[in-house]
N, CA, C and O atoms as a GROMACS GRO file, in nm:
protein
  508
    1MET      N    1  -1.960   4.337   4.106
    1MET     CA    2  -1.957   4.384   4.256
    1MET      C    3  -1.805   4.388   4.312
    1MET      O    4  -1.760   4.474   4.388
    2LYS      N    5  -1.734   4.275   4.257
    2LYS     CA    6  -1.577   4.294   4.317
    2LYS      C    7  -1.520   4.411   4.239
    2LYS      O    8  -1.464   4.501   4.302
    3LYS      N    9  -1.529   4.416   4.107
    3LYS     CA   10  -1.467   4.548   4.016
    3LYS      C   11  -1.521   4.674   4.086
    3LYS      O   12  -1.444   4.769   4.095
    4THR      N   13  -1.636   4.685   4.132
    4THR     CA   14  -1.691   4.796   4.177
    4THR      C   15  -1.620   4.835   4.315
    4THR      O   16  -1.565   4.945   4.321
    5LEU      N   17  -1.618   4.746   4.432
    5LEU     CA   18  -1.542   4.760   4.537
    5LEU      C   19  -1.385   4.778   4.510
    5LEU      O   20  -1.314   4.841   4.588
    6LEU      N   21  -1.342   4.722   4.406
    6LEU     CA   22  -1.188   4.774   4.384
    6LEU      C   23  -1.174   4.904   4.338
    6LEU      O   24  -1.072   4.971   4.360
    7LEU      N   25  -1.278   4.948   4.270
    7LEU     CA   26  -1.262   5.094   4.216
    7LEU      C   27  -1.284   5.188   4.343
    7LEU      O   28  -1.202   5.278   4.360
    8ILE      N   29  -1.378   5.175   4.423
    8ILE     CA   30  -1.394   5.251   4.512
    8ILE      C   31  -1.269   5.258   4.604
    8ILE      O   32  -1.233   5.366   4.651
    9LEU      N   33  -1.206   5.149   4.630
    9LEU     CA   34  -1.114   5.126   4.731
    9LEU      C   35  -0.988   5.203   4.660
    9LEU      O   36  -0.904   5.242   4.740
   10GLN      N   37  -0.966   5.229   4.536
   10GLN     CA   38  -0.874   5.289   4.442
   10GLN      C   39  -0.894   5.418   4.472
   10GLN      O   40  -0.800   5.487   4.510
   11PHE      N   41  -1.015   5.467   4.461
   11PHE     CA   42  -1.056   5.586   4.443
   11PHE      C   43  -1.032   5.672   4.616
   11PHE      O   44  -1.011   5.794   4.616
   12ILE      N   45  -1.036   5.618   4.707
   12ILE     CA   46  -1.026   5.666   4.851
   12ILE      C   47  -0.908   5.746   4.860
   12ILE      O   48  -0.925   5.864   4.893
   13PRO      N   49  -0.765   5.697   4.831
   13PRO     CA   50  -0.666   5.762   4.853
   13PRO      C   51  -0.658   5.897   4.756
   13PRO      O   52  -0.611   6.004   4.794
   14ILE      N   53  -0.706   5.874   4.637
   14ILE     CA   54  -0.727   6.001   4.534
   14ILE      C   55  -0.803   6.099   4.592
   14ILE      O   56  -0.754   6.208   4.619
   15VAL      N   57  -0.912   6.074   4.614
   15VAL     CA   58  -1.010   6.166   4.679
   15VAL      C   59  -0.957   6.234   4.803
   15VAL      O   60  -0.966   6.356   4.819
   16LEU      N   61  -0.892   6.140   4.904
   16LEU     CA   62  -0.836   6.218   5.033
   16LEU      C   63  -0.712   6.295   4.993
   16LEU      O   64  -0.693   6.408   5.039
   17SER      N   65  -0.628   6.239   4.912
   17SER     CA   66  -0.527   6.345   4.877
   17SER      C   67  -0.572   6.472   4.813
   17SER      O   68  -0.513   6.579   4.820
   18LEU      N   69  -0.684   6.449   4.750
   18LEU     CA   70  -0.721   6.597   4.686
   18LEU      C   71  -0.797   6.701   4.790
   18LEU      O   72  -0.801   6.823   4.774
   19LEU      N   73  -0.849   6.636   4.885
   19LEU     CA   74  -0.942   6.719   4.990
   19LEU      C   75  -0.794   6.746   5.086
   19LEU      O   76  -0.806   6.850   5.151
   20VAL      N   77  -0.688   6.690   5.103
   20VAL     CA   78  -0.607   6.730   5.205
   20VAL      C   79  -0.527   6.824   5.155
   20VAL      O   80  -0.487   6.905   5.238
   21ILE      N   81  -0.487   6.840   5.036
   21ILE     CA   82  -0.407   6.949   4.955
   21ILE      C   83  -0.508   7.064   4.945
   21ILE      O   84  -0.465   7.179   4.952
   22GLY      N   85  -0.647   7.041   4.928
   22GLY     CA   86  -0.734   7.172   4.918
   22GLY      C   87  -0.730   7.233   5.061
   22GLY      O   88  -0.712   7.353   5.079
   23ALA      N   89  -0.750   7.140   5.166
   23ALA     CA   90  -0.723   7.214   5.306
   23ALA      C   91  -0.610   7.275   5.323
   23ALA      O   92  -0.614   7.387   5.374
   24HIS      N   93  -0.492   7.224   5.289
   24HIS     CA   94  -0.343   7.285   5.306
   24HIS      C   95  -0.362   7.445   5.243
   24HIS      O   96  -0.324   7.542   5.308
   25PHE      N   97  -0.423   7.456   5.113
   25PHE     CA   98  -0.434   7.579   5.046
   25PHE      C   99  -0.540   7.651   5.118
   25PHE      O  100  -0.520   7.772   5.137
   26MET      N  101  -0.637   7.605   5.158
   26MET     CA  102  -0.738   7.680   5.252
   26MET      C  103  -0.661   7.763   5.360
   26MET      O  104  -0.672   7.886   5.367
   27ARG      N  105  -0.584   7.687   5.443
   27ARG     CA  106  -0.514   7.725   5.523
   27ARG      C  107  -0.432   7.832   5.490
   27ARG      O  108  -0.421   7.932   5.561
   28GLU      N  109  -0.364   7.815   5.370
   28GLU     CA  110  -0.261   7.924   5.365
   28GLU      C  111  -0.331   8.052   5.266
   28GLU      O  112  -0.272   8.150   5.219
   29GLY      N  113  -0.462   8.019   5.254
   29GLY     CA  114  -0.550   8.150   5.210
   29GLY      C  115  -0.532   8.142   5.057
   29GLY      O  116  -0.537   8.252   5.002
   30LEU      N  117  -0.513   8.041   4.981
   30LEU     CA  118  -0.499   8.014   4.846
   30LEU      C  119  -0.620   7.976   4.799
   30LEU      O  120  -0.637   7.857   4.772
   31MET      N  121  -0.724   8.069   4.783
   31MET     CA  122  -0.866   8.010   4.729
   31MET      C  123  -0.863   7.947   4.597
   31MET      O  124  -0.920   7.842   4.567
   32GLY      N  125  -0.792   8.020   4.523
   32GLY     CA  126  -0.820   7.975   4.378
   32GLY      C  127  -0.749   7.827   4.365
   32GLY      O  128  -0.796   7.741   4.290
   33PHE      N  129  -0.635   7.805   4.443
   33PHE     CA  130  -0.595   7.645   4.448
   33PHE      C  131  -0.696   7.562   4.500
   33PHE      O  132  -0.716   7.451   4.450
   34VAL      N  133  -0.776   7.611   4.615
   34VAL     CA  134  -0.895   7.556   4.672
   34VAL      C  135  -0.970   7.509   4.561
   34VAL      O  136  -0.974   7.390   4.527
   35LEU      N  137  -1.040   7.620   4.492
   35LEU     CA  138  -1.141   7.598   4.382
   35LEU      C  139  -1.069   7.475   4.285
   35LEU      O  140  -1.137   7.379   4.247
   36VAL      N  141  -0.932   7.487   4.252
   36VAL     CA  142  -0.897   7.395   4.154
   36VAL      C  143  -0.925   7.269   4.214
   36VAL      O  144  -1.001   7.193   4.155
   37SER      N  145  -0.870   7.233   4.335
   37SER     CA  146  -0.870   7.108   4.407
   37SER      C  147  -1.023   7.074   4.393
   37SER      O  148  -1.046   6.970   4.332
   38LEU      N  149  -1.123   7.138   4.436
   38LEU     CA  150  -1.276   7.092   4.431
   38LEU      C  151  -1.304   7.063   4.291
   38LEU      O  152  -1.379   6.970   4.260
   39LEU      N  153  -1.254   7.130   4.212
   39LEU     CA  154  -1.272   7.123   4.065
   39LEU      C  155  -1.237   6.962   3.990
   39LEU      O  156  -1.303   6.897   3.910
   40LEU      N  157  -1.114   6.937   4.050
   40LEU     CA  158  -1.039   6.801   4.015
   40LEU      C  159  -1.108   6.708   4.065
   40LEU      O  160  -1.126   6.601   4.005
   41LEU      N  161  -1.162   6.736   4.191
   41LEU     CA  162  -1.261   6.637   4.257
   41LEU      C  163  -1.374   6.598   4.188
   41LEU      O  164  -1.398   6.480   4.163
   42ILE      N  165  -1.456   6.708   4.149
   42ILE     CA  166  -1.588   6.712   4.068
   42ILE      C  167  -1.534   6.625   3.932
   42ILE      O  168  -1.598   6.531   3.884
   43SER      N  169  -1.428   6.666   3.887
   43SER     CA  170  -1.397   6.587   3.746
   43SER      C  171  -1.388   6.466   3.739
   43SER      O  172  -1.408   6.401   3.637
   44LEU      N  173  -1.347   6.406   3.880
   44LEU     CA  174  -1.346   6.240   3.874
   44LEU      C  175  -1.468   6.177   3.827
   44LEU      O  176  -1.462   6.060   3.790
   45PHE      N  177  -1.590   6.246   3.825
   45PHE     CA  178  -1.688   6.188   3.785
   45PHE      C  179  -1.709   6.167   3.625
   45PHE      O  180  -1.791   6.092   3.573
   46PHE      N  181  -1.632   6.237   3.570
   46PHE     CA  182  -1.622   6.246   3.405
   46PHE      C  183  -1.522   6.126   3.361
   46PHE      O  184  -1.402   6.122   3.389
   47ARG      N  185  -1.586   6.041   3.295
   47ARG     CA  186  -1.509   5.902   3.245
   47ARG      C  187  -1.413   5.942   3.143
   47ARG      O  188  -1.429   5.878   3.040
   48ARG      N  189  -1.330   6.018   3.139
   48ARG     CA  190  -1.244   6.058   2.998
   48ARG      C  191  -1.116   6.035   3.050
   48ARG      O  192  -1.084   6.044   3.169
   49PRO      N  193  -1.018   5.995   2.923
   49PRO     CA  194  -0.879   5.979   2.975
   49PRO      C  195  -0.809   6.121   3.005
   49PRO      O  196  -0.710   6.129   3.078
   50LEU      N  197  -0.862   6.218   2.951
   50LEU     CA  198  -0.799   6.335   2.962
   50LEU      C  199  -0.802   6.379   3.107
   50LEU      O  200  -0.712   6.449   3.153
   51VAL      N  201  -0.918   6.335   3.187
   51VAL     CA  202  -0.950   6.378   3.357
   51VAL      C  203  -0.844   6.279   3.410
   51VAL      O  204  -0.771   6.342   3.486
   52ALA      N  205  -0.812   6.167   3.401
   52ALA     CA  206  -0.729   6.108   3.464
   52ALA      C  207  -0.613   6.145   3.440
   52ALA      O  208  -0.538   6.132   3.537
   53ARG      N  209  -0.555   6.197   3.328
   53ARG     CA  210  -0.424   6.236   3.314
   53ARG      C  211  -0.400   6.378   3.374
   53ARG      O  212  -0.287   6.414   3.406
   54VAL      N  213  -0.503   6.454   3.387
   54VAL     CA  214  -0.495   6.584   3.437
   54VAL      C  215  -0.484   6.578   3.617
   54VAL      O  216  -0.422   6.650   3.696
   55VAL      N  217  -0.563   6.471   3.638
   55VAL     CA  218  -0.563   6.456   3.794
   55VAL      C  219  -0.437   6.401   3.843
   55VAL      O  220  -0.389   6.424   3.954
   56GLN      N  221  -0.379   6.318   3.740
   56GLN     CA  222  -0.240   6.231   3.790
   56GLN      C  223  -0.135   6.356   3.794
   56GLN      O  224  -0.061   6.357   3.892
   57VAL      N  225  -0.121   6.457   3.703
   57VAL     CA  226  -0.024   6.587   3.694
   57VAL      C  227  -0.047   6.634   3.830
   57VAL      O  228   0.040   6.633   3.917
   58ALA      N  229  -0.184   6.681   3.849
   58ALA     CA  230  -0.228   6.762   3.968
   58ALA      C  231  -0.169   6.685   4.101
   58ALA      O  232  -0.106   6.756   4.179
   59LEU      N  233  -0.184   6.552   4.132
   59LEU     CA  234  -0.148   6.492   4.250
   59LEU      C  235   0.043   6.486   4.251
   59LEU      O  236   0.105   6.502   4.356
   60ILE      N  237   0.098   6.467   4.147
   60ILE     CA  238   0.220   6.476   4.138
   60ILE      C  239   0.265   6.599   4.174
   60ILE      O  240   0.364   6.597   4.247
   61LEU      N  241   0.208   6.738   4.136
   61LEU     CA  242   0.233   6.865   4.176
   61LEU      C  243   0.203   6.872   4.353
   61LEU      O  244   0.275   6.924   4.439
   62ALA      N  245   0.100   6.816   4.367
   62ALA     CA  246   0.068   6.830   4.514
   62ALA      C  247   0.176   6.733   4.581
   62ALA      O  248   0.200   6.783   4.691
   63SER      N  249   0.240   6.636   4.566
   63SER     CA  250   0.317   6.570   4.637
   63SER      C  251   0.446   6.679   4.643
   63SER      O  252   0.504   6.689   4.751
   64VAL      N  253   0.484   6.743   4.552
   64VAL     CA  254   0.591   6.826   4.548
   64VAL      C  255   0.553   6.970   4.635
   64VAL      O  256   0.641   7.041   4.685
   65GLU      N  257   0.449   6.992   4.640
   65GLU     CA  258   0.420   7.103   4.725
   65GLU      C  259   0.427   7.060   4.838
   65GLU      O  260   0.456   7.153   4.913
   66TRP      N  261   0.412   6.938   4.907
   66TRP     CA  262   0.416   6.869   5.028
   66TRP      C  263   0.573   6.870   5.090
   66TRP      O  264   0.611   6.902   5.202
   67VAL      N  265   0.648   6.823   4.972
   67VAL     CA  266   0.791   6.833   5.017
   67VAL      C  267   0.862   6.972   5.029
   67VAL      O  268   0.967   6.996   5.087
   68ILE      N  269   0.789   7.048   4.970
   68ILE     CA  270   0.838   7.201   4.993
   68ILE      C  271   0.802   7.259   5.116
   68ILE      O  272   0.872   7.335   5.182
   69THR      N  273   0.668   7.213   5.147
   69THR     CA  274   0.600   7.274   5.260
   69THR      C  275   0.698   7.199   5.367
   69THR      O  276   0.762   7.278   5.435
   70ALA      N  277   0.724   7.057   5.394
   70ALA     CA  278   0.796   7.007   5.498
   70ALA      C  279   0.936   7.069   5.496
   70ALA      O  280   0.992   7.092   5.603
   71TYR      N  281   0.988   7.094   5.397
   71TYR     CA  282   1.136   7.139   5.390
   71TYR      C  283   1.143   7.301   5.453
   71TYR      O  284   1.244   7.349   5.505
   72GLN      N  285   1.024   7.366   5.436
   72GLN     CA  286   1.012   7.510   5.501
   72GLN      C  287   0.975   7.498   5.641
   72GLN      O  288   1.012   7.589   5.715
   73LEU      N  289   0.910   7.404   5.690
   73LEU     CA  290   0.857   7.397   5.824
   73LEU      C  291   0.986   7.346   5.913
   73LEU      O  292   1.010   7.381   6.028
   74MET      N  293   1.063   7.256   5.833
   74MET     CA  294   1.166   7.207   5.891
   74MET      C  295   1.275   7.310   5.924
   74MET      O  296   1.324   7.320   6.037
   75VAL      N  297   1.310   7.385   5.818
   75VAL     CA  298   1.405   7.523   5.838
   75VAL      C  299   1.339   7.598   5.943
   75VAL      O  300   1.410   7.629   6.038
   76PHE      N  301   1.224   7.633   5.944
   76PHE     CA  302   1.160   7.727   6.055
   76PHE      C  303   1.192   7.669   6.184
   76PHE      O  304   1.253   7.734   6.268
   77ARG      N  305   1.151   7.539   6.206
   77ARG     CA  306   1.180   7.482   6.355
   77ARG      C  307   1.300   7.461   6.382
   77ARG      O  308   1.334   7.473   6.500
   78LEU      N  309   1.375   7.432   6.307
   78LEU     CA  310   1.536   7.417   6.336
   78LEU      C  311   1.581   7.536   6.397
   78LEU      O  312   1.636   7.545   6.507
   79LYS      N  313   1.545   7.659   6.291
   79LYS     CA  314   1.604   7.800   6.347
   79LYS      C  315   1.542   7.836   6.484
   79LYS      O  316   1.604   7.908   6.563
   80TRP      N  317   1.432   7.791   6.509
   80TRP     CA  318   1.374   7.815   6.660
   80TRP      C  319   1.391   7.706   6.746
   80TRP      O  320   1.326   7.684   6.848
   81GLN      N  321   1.481   7.639   6.701
   81GLN     CA  322   1.500   7.502   6.804
   81GLN      C  323   1.378   7.420   6.847
   81GLN      O  324   1.376   7.380   6.963
   82LEU      N  325   1.282   7.392   6.769
   82LEU     CA  326   1.172   7.347   6.784
   82LEU      C  327   1.181   7.187   6.714
   82LEU      O  328   1.238   7.163   6.608
   83PRO      N  329   1.114   7.087   6.797
   83PRO     CA  330   1.133   6.960   6.735
   83PRO      C  331   1.050   6.959   6.609
   83PRO      O  332   0.942   7.015   6.592
   84TRP      N  333   1.133   6.873   6.509
   84TRP     CA  334   1.098   6.886   6.374
   84TRP      C  335   1.065   6.738   6.324
   84TRP      O  336   0.999   6.722   6.221
   85LEU      N  337   1.116   6.618   6.406
   85LEU     CA  338   1.135   6.509   6.302
   85LEU      C  339   0.989   6.440   6.285
   85LEU      O  340   0.964   6.379   6.181
   86ARG      N  341   0.906   6.448   6.374
   86ARG     CA  342   0.778   6.399   6.371
   86ARG      C  343   0.719   6.449   6.272
   86ARG      O  344   0.675   6.372   6.188
   87MET      N  345   0.701   6.606   6.253
   87MET     CA  346   0.644   6.660   6.155
   87MET      C  347   0.700   6.651   6.014
   87MET      O  348   0.632   6.700   5.924
   88ILE      N  349   0.817   6.594   5.985
   88ILE     CA  350   0.885   6.558   5.853
   88ILE      C  351   0.830   6.437   5.826
   88ILE      O  352   0.784   6.417   5.714
   89LEU      N  353   0.825   6.324   5.938
   89LEU     CA  354   0.770   6.198   5.908
   89LEU      C  355   0.645   6.214   5.858
   89LEU      O  356   0.626   6.153   5.752
   90ILE      N  357   0.540   6.286   5.907
   90ILE     CA  358   0.407   6.288   5.885
   90ILE      C  359   0.381   6.362   5.739
   90ILE      O  360   0.300   6.317   5.658
   91LEU      N  361   0.443   6.456   5.722
   91LEU     CA  362   0.444   6.521   5.570
   91LEU      C  363   0.483   6.446   5.485
   91LEU      O  364   0.412   6.428   5.386
   92SER      N  365   0.609   6.379   5.497
   92SER     CA  366   0.676   6.270   5.433
   92SER      C  367   0.561   6.145   5.385
   92SER      O  368   0.550   6.101   5.271
   93GLY      N  369   0.504   6.116   5.468
   93GLY     CA  370   0.410   6.021   5.475
   93GLY      C  371   0.274   6.054   5.368
   93GLY      O  372   0.218   5.974   5.292
   94VAL      N  373   0.246   6.191   5.390
   94VAL     CA  374   0.156   6.255   5.314
   94VAL      C  375   0.192   6.282   5.187
   94VAL      O  376   0.109   6.272   5.096
   95ALA      N  377   0.320   6.320   5.164
   95ALA     CA  378   0.368   6.328   5.001
   95ALA      C  379   0.355   6.212   4.955
   95ALA      O  380   0.288   6.199   4.852
   96LEU      N  381   0.408   6.111   5.009
   96LEU     CA  382   0.415   5.959   4.953
   96LEU      C  383   0.301   5.901   4.920
   96LEU      O  384   0.306   5.824   4.824
   97VAL      N  385   0.185   5.918   4.982
   97VAL     CA  386   0.024   5.883   4.958
   97VAL      C  387   0.010   5.953   4.842
   97VAL      O  388  -0.004   5.898   4.733
   98THR      N  389   0.016   6.091   4.862
   98THR     CA  390  -0.038   6.184   4.752
   98THR      C  391   0.027   6.124   4.599
   98THR      O  392  -0.042   6.104   4.499
   99PHE      N  393   0.147   6.104   4.606
   99PHE     CA  394   0.224   6.066   4.498
   99PHE      C  395   0.186   5.928   4.454
   99PHE      O  396   0.164   5.911   4.334
  100ALA      N  397   0.176   5.829   4.534
  100ALA     CA  398   0.146   5.704   4.507
  100ALA      C  399  -0.001   5.710   4.435
  100ALA      O  400  -0.032   5.629   4.348
  101SER      N  401  -0.098   5.828   4.484
  101SER     CA  402  -0.237   5.803   4.444
  101SER      C  403  -0.222   5.830   4.306
  101SER      O  404  -0.299   5.772   4.230
  102ALA      N  405  -0.112   5.932   4.243
  102ALA     CA  406  -0.132   5.960   4.093
  102ALA      C  407  -0.119   5.837   4.018
  102ALA      O  408  -0.172   5.837   3.907
  103PHE      N  409  -0.052   5.724   4.060
  103PHE     CA  410   0.000   5.602   3.973
  103PHE      C  411  -0.152   5.505   3.996
  103PHE      O  412  -0.163   5.408   3.920
  104LEU      N  413  -0.242   5.524   4.077
  104LEU     CA  414  -0.349   5.420   4.082
  104LEU      C  415  -0.447   5.440   3.939
  104LEU      O  416  -0.535   5.360   3.907
  105PHE      N  417  -0.415   5.553   3.869
  105PHE     CA  418  -0.462   5.553   3.765
  105PHE      C  419  -0.413   5.466   3.638
  105PHE      O  420  -0.465   5.442   3.529
  106GLN      N  421  -0.294   5.430   3.698
  106GLN     CA  422  -0.227   5.305   3.587
  106GLN      C  423  -0.262   5.151   3.611
  106GLN      O  424  -0.204   5.052   3.565
  107THR      N  425  -0.376   5.158   3.700
  107THR     CA  426  -0.435   5.005   3.719
  107THR      C  427  -0.530   4.980   3.618
  107THR      O  428  -0.589   5.070   3.559
  108GLN      N  429  -0.548   4.845   3.594
  108GLN     CA  430  -0.646   4.804   3.478
  108GLN      C  431  -0.778   4.830   3.512
  108GLN      O  432  -0.863   4.808   3.426
  109THR      N  433  -0.820   4.881   3.644
  109THR     CA  434  -0.954   4.903   3.692
  109THR      C  435  -0.951   5.035   3.660
  109THR      O  436  -1.060   5.069   3.615
  110MET      N  437  -0.869   5.126   3.665
  110MET     CA  438  -0.866   5.285   3.655
  110MET      C  439  -0.877   5.288   3.512
  110MET      O  440  -0.975   5.348   3.468
  111LYS      N  441  -0.799   5.237   3.431
  111LYS     CA  442  -0.799   5.230   3.303
  111LYS      C  443  -0.916   5.209   3.198
  111LYS      O  444  -0.959   5.280   3.107
  112ALA      N  445  -0.947   5.093   3.244
  112ALA     CA  446  -1.090   5.067   3.215
  112ALA      C  447  -1.219   5.162   3.252
  112ALA      O  448  -1.310   5.172   3.170
  113HIS      N  449  -1.224   5.228   3.370
  113HIS     CA  450  -1.325   5.314   3.407
  113HIS      C  451  -1.293   5.436   3.353
  113HIS      O  452  -1.391   5.510   3.347
  114TYR      N  453  -1.213   5.471   3.322
  114TYR     CA  454  -1.154   5.590   3.251
  114TYR      C  455  -1.129   5.601   3.079
  114TYR      O  456  -1.095   5.698   3.010
  115LYS      N  457  -1.163   5.450   3.039
  115LYS     CA  458  -1.167   5.425   2.901
  115LYS      C  459  -1.035   5.478   2.837
  115LYS      O  460  -1.041   5.547   2.735
  116MET      N  461  -0.905   5.444   2.901
  116MET     CA  462  -0.786   5.471   2.846
  116MET      C  463  -0.740   5.390   2.784
  116MET      O  464  -0.619   5.380   2.803
  117LYS      N  465  -0.789   5.310   2.702
  117LYS     CA  466  -0.742   5.199   2.622
  117LYS      C  467  -0.835   5.186   2.454
  117LYS      O  468  -0.956   5.201   2.437
  118ASP      N  469  -0.762   5.163   2.379
  118ASP     CA  470  -0.816   5.157   2.247
  118ASP      C  471  -0.868   5.018   2.214
  118ASP      O  472  -0.872   4.940   2.310
  119GLU      N  473  -0.902   4.979   2.109
  119GLU     CA  474  -0.923   4.835   2.080
  119GLU      C  475  -0.803   4.764   2.075
  119GLU      O  476  -0.804   4.649   2.117
  120GLY      N  477  -0.697   4.814   2.030
  120GLY     CA  478  -0.544   4.754   2.019
  120GLY      C  479  -0.486   4.728   2.157
  120GLY      O  480  -0.396   4.645   2.169
  121GLY      N  481  -0.532   4.793   2.263
  121GLY     CA  482  -0.474   4.776   2.386
  121GLY      C  483  -0.362   4.894   2.414
  121GLY      O  484  -0.278   4.889   2.504
  122ARG      N  485  -0.380   5.000   2.321
  122ARG     CA  486  -0.270   5.120   2.324
  122ARG      C  487  -0.348   5.227   2.401
  122ARG      O  488  -0.471   5.241   2.395
  123MET      N  489  -0.269   5.297   2.470
  123MET     CA  490  -0.338   5.406   2.548
  123MET      C  491  -0.366   5.505   2.461
  123MET      O  492  -0.290   5.522   2.366
  124LYS      N  493  -0.468   5.578   2.477
  124LYS     CA  494  -0.542   5.701   2.400
  124LYS      C  495  -0.458   5.791   2.409
  124LYS      O  496  -0.390   5.796   2.512
  125ALA      N  497  -0.439   5.879   2.314
  125ALA     CA  498  -0.369   6.018   2.334
  125ALA      C  499  -0.471   6.128   2.349
  125ALA      O  500  -0.440   6.230   2.410
  126GLU      N  501  -0.565   6.117   2.307
  126GLU     CA  502  -0.680   6.226   2.296
  126GLU      C  503  -0.782   6.191   2.421
  126GLU      O  504  -0.803   6.074   2.453
  127GLY      N  505  -0.850   6.315   2.497
  127GLY     CA  506  -0.948   6.279   2.561
  127GLY      C  507  -1.080   6.290   2.511
  127GLY      O  508  -1.176   6.253   2.579
   0.00000   0.00000   0.00000
C-alpha cells in the first residue's frame, strides 16, 4: 500500500507536466506535438525501461521548450513595455517542475516499476 501511494505521488508531476506541455502545444496549433504528448501519457502504462527513458528525454526537452517560450515572451513584453517578471517566475517554475519530473524515474520506486534493474543491480540498456 505504501509503495503504491508513493508511486502515485511520483506519477502526479510527470502526468501534469505532460498535460501542460500538451496544452501549450495545442495553444500554438502544433497538433503533432499534442499527439506525441498524449502518446507519452499512454506509454506510461507500459512497464518497460525504454518507456521511462523516452519520457525522461521528452520531459527534459519540454523544460527546454518552457525556457525558450519564457524568453520569447519576455522579449515581447519588454518591447511593448508590459509587465514580465510574474510571467518569468511562473514559466520558470513550470520549467523547473517539468525538469525535476524527468528525474523521478531515477527513484527506487520508479526503477522497480519500470523494471530498470537486472539481477546484479545494474541498469538495463535495452527495452
